[in-house]
C-alpha angles and dihedrals in degrees: 000000000000133000126213129186136186127188130242117226149223114225116202107177140006097035106155096035091076095077117098089229085072112022095052089067104029107015122248139215142174140200110219145148133214113234134208097263115099148191109226128202123192115198125186137161115272121207094222093173087072097051135049091245135058106210132036122195128175130190120128085337140018127251125194110184140157096224137015090246086067092057120112095201104085099202095048090047097047093045096048089051093047092052091047094242108144100161148350098062135111122200134187130186127200126163138199093227135028122263125254097039102114101260098104098254093152092061093041088057092049094049093045088049094051092046090053094048093050091046091048088056091048093249129139121217127188112239092241092051089047087055093051090047093050089050090051091051097049101038099036114020097035091025097215120163096244135140128236106245099079096061092048093052091044094050098038105025121191133095108298152164103224121196120202120207100153134341091270100035108066124153120210121199117188113220105247096223129150120241089251096050088048090050091049091049091047089052091061095059119105117175127190130182114234092205090236121117122192142161112257094214091059095053092041096053095075090044091055090051088059101045092115093051091047096044093114092046093048088049089056091050090049090057091049087066090063093042087053091053094049093050092051100038093041093056093240119160117286086230084075091052091051094047090050090051087055090053092047093051089051088052096046096049089052089064094077136350089236093065093076136020135188094274094051090046087050094052091045091051088050095054093047090048091055092054110277112145090212144322144171144216108265120235129004097335139249095089143339125099123346117216119209122188108210139152110268091242091068095047093095087055092052091048090053093047091051097037090132093050130080109253117207118213114200146175118227130217092042118176122261131249113319143155106255095181136023 
């Protein structure tokens, strides 16, 4: 048996520019970090000649099938077929966090699954190629309306500025920050669950229809990626980063009215009122986790403000997809 894992991520700037519908024309980029919350896959040989099925997979449900084509779960099905595994394998998925919460868990699952399947076959795959393969699975085989940042962060990990040229030409720049600077940055993060789950593809569809109308705003959001990099690497104050996050959230919520709603706006205003410099809703919008960026001394006030909400504590700069047991 082997176990793989891939991390979810927090995206600070540039979300929305990582869709080919935009970056193939204008170029896109994000500033994001992998965090220490993972999607896990266990893979083990299955003696199908002793059973009346050939493949067993378990996630929220269990599927017992004779061929991948019979499988209901689209990502399991397409990844098995892509890797040429038709029988004699058992797969299980567990995760640290629920799906549909804005942290890229769907792509972390896909990346972790592909990592496990290649390793099960005795194959090595480079992290960047693993990301490209996950993009291909999600966008072309499964045909989900997804961007390209989540797969990169899950496969490579780290704290990065990622530039998108095409779906198979992506540049990854690690932030050259000292351990002390990284720790100080991490200490400013405060993450609250809105209590709302949603499918990102449903939220994104309307945004993609308005790419032309939103081109100037998306260009502004792309420039904020470079500004965020300059603030962090230039040792500027974290207050400047928080203010830029606030400006980015205002820009993002202007892309489509479905990105926010009165409850999300209320939560954001509560966080700002409790001392946060800025923040944003993580992921495509409409629900999931909300990130606030605030000086550590106001975190007790934030905890009191959101005492009835789930607060998520994370470590940033997490490693990318890897085999943790074999």
